[in-house]
C-alpha positions, 0 to 999 in steps of 0.5 A: 536516483531519477528512476527511484523517484519515478517509481516512488511517485508512481507507487504513491499515485496508484495507491491513491487511485485505488483508495479513491476507487474503493471509496467511490464503490462504497459510496455507490453501494457497489458489491465490489467495495469490500474487495476493492478496499482490501486491494487498496489496503494491500497495495498502499501498505506494501507500496509505502514500505517500498517508497520508504525503503527507496527514500532511505536509499536515496538519502544514503547513510543519512537515511539509516540514522536514528531520528532522520526523516527517512528512518522515521517514515520507514518505521511508520510505514512498517507499522502501518502495514501491520496495523491496517491488516496483515498483507496475508489477511488481505490476500486471503480475503481477495483470493476468497472473494475472487474464487467465490465469483467463479463457483458454480 
């Protein structure tokens, strides 16, 4: 359980840092702001799903019960991943931006 909690903490903290970096880039007018925001959305939305899944595991059978906090958080995390832009769309934007940098 300790390893899961450490992973959950780490995923959450990295997601927060990526969001802060994207916001800082937007405030500064950095040309990388869009791709940083997409990267943060991708990482945070997938990270929160992983965290919610681990929370369900840590809670054992109680995590899967309808109405439990872990079950609700998992449901909300899945919705957030879809509502914030599908991961595939974020990946496509990030890949296109990265490839455009290397075009001659």
